[in-house]
C-alpha positions in Angstrom: -0.3 9.2 -0.8 3.2 7.7 -0.6 6.2 9.3 1.0 8.1 11.4 -1.5 11.8 12.1 -1.9 11.1 15.7 -0.9 9.5 14.5 2.4 12.4 12.2 3.1 14.9 15.0 2.5 12.8 17.2 4.8 13.3 14.7 7.6 17.1 15.1 7.0 16.8 18.9 7.1 14.9 18.8 10.4 17.4 16.4 11.9 14.8 13.7 12.3 16.0 10.1 12.2 14.5 7.9 9.5 13.3 4.3 10.2 13.5 1.7 7.4 12.8 -2.0 7.3 12.9 -4.7 4.7 9.7 -6.5 3.5 9.3 -9.3 1.0 5.5 -10.0 1.0 2.1 -8.4 1.1 1.3 -9.3 4.7 4.6 -8.0 6.2 4.5 -4.8 4.1 0.9 -4.1 5.2 2.0 -4.6 8.8 5.0 -2.3 8.5 3.0 0.5 6.9 0.3 0.3 9.5 3.0 0.7 12.2 4.2 3.9 10.5 7.4 2.9 8.7 8.1 5.5 6.0 10.6 3.6 3.9 10.4 -0.1 3.0 13.2 -1.9 1.2 12.5 -5.0 -0.9 16.0 -6.3 -0.4 17.8 -8.9 -2.4 18.4 -10.3 1.1 15.3 -12.2 0.3 17.6 -14.7 -1.3 18.9 -15.7 2.1 16.0 -15.1 4.5 13.1 -16.2 2.2 14.6 -18.4 -0.5 17.3 -20.1 1.5 20.3 -19.2 -0.7 23.8 -18.8 0.8 24.1 -15.2 -0.5 22.2 -12.6 -2.5 24.0 -13.5 -5.7 21.5 -16.1 -7.1 18.6 -13.6 -6.8 17.1 -12.8 -10.2 15.2 -9.8 -11.7 12.1 -11.9 -11.9 12.2 -12.7 -8.2 12.8 -9.1 -7.3 9.9 -8.0 -9.5 7.6 -10.7 -8.0 8.4 -9.8 -4.4 8.3 -6.0 -5.1 4.8 -6.4 -6.6 3.6 -8.2 -3.4 5.0 -5.4 -1.1 3.5 -2.6 -3.3 0.1 -4.3 -3.1 0.3 -4.2 0.7 1.1 -0.5 0.9 -0.2 2.8 -0.1 1.8 5.3 2.0 5.3 4.0 2.5 7.9 4.6 -0.2 9.0 1.2 -1.6 12.6 0.9 -2.7 13.6 -2.3 -4.6 17.1 -3.7 -4.8 18.7 -4.2 -8.2 20.1 -7.7 -8.1 23.5 -9.0 -9.0 24.6 -8.3 -12.6 21.4 -6.4 -13.4 23.1 -3.0 -13.9 26.8 -3.8 -14.3 27.2 -4.5 -18.0 26.2 -1.1 -19.4 23.9 1.9 -18.9 21.2 0.4 -21.2 21.0 -2.7 -19.1 20.7 -0.7 -15.9 18.0 1.6 -17.3 16.0 -1.4 -18.6 16.1 -3.4 -15.4 15.6 -0.4 -13.1 12.6 0.6 -15.3 11.1 -2.9 -14.9 11.3 -2.6 -11.1 9.3 0.6 -11.3 7.0 -0.2 -14.2 6.3 -3.9 -13.5 7.2 -4.1 -9.8 5.6 -0.8 -8.8 8.5 0.4 -6.8 9.1 4.1 -6.3 12.9 3.9 -6.3 15.7 1.4 -6.8 18.8 0.7 -4.7 22.2 -0.3 -6.1 25.5 -1.2 -4.6 28.9 0.3 -5.1 30.8 3.5 -5.7 33.4 4.7 -8.2 33.0 6.5 -11.5 31.2 3.7 -13.3 28.5 3.4 -10.6 28.2 7.2 -10.4 27.6 7.2 -14.2 24.9 4.6 -13.9 23.1 6.6 -11.1 23.3 9.7 -13.3 21.7 7.9 -16.3 19.0 6.4 -14.2 18.1 9.7 -12.6 18.1 11.4 -16.0 15.4 8.9 -17.0 13.3 9.7 -13.9 14.3 6.7 -11.9 15.1 7.6 -8.2 18.2 5.9 -6.9 19.3 5.0 -3.4 23.0 4.3 -3.2 24.7 1.7 -1.0 28.3 1.8 0.1 30.5 0.0 2.7 30.0 -3.7 2.8 28.5 -4.8 -0.5 26.8 -8.2 -0.2 26.8 -8.7 -4.0 30.7 -8.5 -3.9 31.0 -11.1 -1.1 33.1 -13.5 -3.3 35.5 -10.8 -4.2 36.1 -9.4 -0.7 36.0 -12.8 1.1 33.3 -12.3 3.7 31.3 -9.7 5.6 34.0 -7.3 6.9 33.8 -3.8 8.2 34.8 -1.3 5.5 36.7 1.9 6.0 39.2 1.0 8.8 42.2 2.0 6.8 42.9 5.6 5.7 42.7 4.6 2.0 39.3 2.9 2.4 37.9 5.7 4.5 38.9 8.3 1.9 37.5 6.2 -0.9 34.1 5.8 0.9 33.8 9.6 1.5 34.6 10.1 -2.2 32.0 7.5 -3.2 29.4 9.2 -1.1 30.0 12.6 -2.6 30.1 11.2 -6.1 26.8 9.4 -5.6 25.2 12.5 -4.2 26.5 14.5 -7.2 25.1 11.9 -9.6 21.6 12.3 -8.2 21.2 9.6 -5.6 18.5 10.7 -3.1 19.8 8.7 -0.2 22.7 6.4 0.8 22.8 3.1 2.7 26.0 2.8 4.8 26.7 -0.8 5.7 29.2 -1.9 8.3 31.2 1.3 8.3 32.9 2.4 11.5 30.8 4.9 13.5 33.1 7.9 13.2 33.5 7.5 9.5 29.7 7.0 9.0 29.1 10.2 11.0 31.7 12.1 8.8 30.0 10.8 5.6 26.6 11.8 7.0 27.9 15.3 7.8 29.6 15.6 4.3 26.5 15.0 2.2 23.2 16.8 2.0 21.1 13.7 1.3 20.0 11.2 4.1 22.2 8.3 5.1 20.6 5.1 6.3 22.9 3.0 8.5 23.1 -0.8 9.0 25.8 -1.6 11.5 27.3 1.9 11.1 26.3 3.6 14.3 24.0 6.3 15.4 25.7 9.1 13.4 23.7 8.1 10.4 20.5 9.9 9.4 18.5 6.8 9.9 18.6 3.0 10.3 17.6 -0.1 8.4 17.2 -3.7 9.6 16.3 -6.9 7.9 12.8 -7.7 9.1 13.6 -11.4 9.8 16.5 -10.4 12.1 14.4 -7.6 13.7 11.6 -10.1 14.6 13.9 -12.9 15.8 12.9 -15.5 13.2 16.3 -17.1 13.3 18.1 -16.9 16.6 20.8 -19.4 15.5 22.5 -16.5 13.8 22.1 -12.9 14.9 24.3 -10.3 13.0 26.2 -8.0 15.2 24.3 -5.0 13.8 20.9 -6.6 14.4 18.7 -6.2 17.4 15.8 -8.7 17.7 12.8 -6.8 19.1 10.9 -10.1 19.4 11.6 -13.8 19.7 9.2 -15.0 17.1 11.2 -18.2 16.5 10.2 -19.5 20.0 6.7 -17.9 20.0 5.8 -19.5 16.6 7.4 -22.9 17.6 5.4 -22.9 20.8 2.2 -22.1 19.0 2.7 -24.9 16.5 3.4 -27.4 19.2 0.2 -26.3 21.1 -1.7 -26.7 17.8 -0.4 -30.3 17.3 -1.5 -31.2 20.9 -5.0 -29.7 20.3 -5.5 -31.5 17.0 -4.4 -34.9 18.4 -6.6 -34.5 21.5 -9.6 -33.3 19.6 -9.6 -29.9 21.3 -9.4 -28.2 17.9 -11.5 -27.2 16.2 -14.1 -26.1 18.8 -17.6 -24.9 18.0 -16.1 -21.4 17.4 -14.3 -22.7 14.4 -17.0 -25.0 13.1 -19.9 -24.3 10.8 -23.4 -25.5 11.6 -26.5 -26.2 9.5 -30.1 -27.6 9.8 -29.3 -31.3 10.1 -32.9 -32.2 9.1 -31.8 -31.3 5.5 -29.6 -34.4 5.6 -32.4 -36.8 6.3 -33.3 -37.2 2.6 -29.6 -37.7 1.7 -29.3 -40.4 4.4 -32.4 -42.2 3.2 -31.2 -42.2 -0.4 -27.8 -43.5 0.7 -29.5 -46.3 2.7 -31.8 -47.2 -0.2 -28.8 -47.2 -2.6 -26.9 -49.5 -0.3 -29.8 -51.9 -0.1 -30.2 -52.0 -3.9 -26.5 -52.6 -4.3 -26.7 -55.4 -1.8 -29.5 -57.1 -3.7 -27.8 -56.7 -7.0 -24.6 -58.1 -5.6 -26.4 -61.1 -4.2 
């Protein structure tokens, strides 16, 4: 049985922190669930960490559905939330309902996440929840708006921005969002937002005052140590561990130390005698014909 919204809300009521990580494939999702992660996000961050794009903007609905399906197949207890990609919900409510519906119906997600605040986004959230589609909001830094705001900057450092973010959070809650991601919001403001809403807040780079935390799995595992976001904490250095394993594999292959008998299949070699005799006979005949 998968985690339900009611169970996520109960964690908030009890004052328990919520752990959330991203996943983009079957194997990773299975691993996260086996470790006890209650919430998994199929983030459009897959555009950067999986597909090698410069931003999340090129990610398509088809790609999100494809990766969501893989994550859902690898889980049975975690709630799977899928990102709605760039321009998949901005045109009108009909477009938003259709695309969010695809992520649930085709992708198998239990909820969708969309970025932004304001009356238009609140209206979209309201329409989606009316259709039975659970929505997680996302305010603060909005990766899909990176070209508009010129980079990854902390949001809410001015009085105007801070007030707008509090209003956005309250409006999203009123519209039916069951949780909010707070990205790169100053800790005191994120704490105020968390205290101002009844729904859980999940922080990324927004301090311990949030109701939970989310990290990108590739940052969390240290896949790419060339760039570590300020908000990320690598719990492993898989980059070096994997590189070392590959180099040892190359050495073993070149030296003949791999495979060993443990990785090799055996058979009754007497069964090959007939094949060998036929091959020798065939070679002799070919030699005579050739002469």
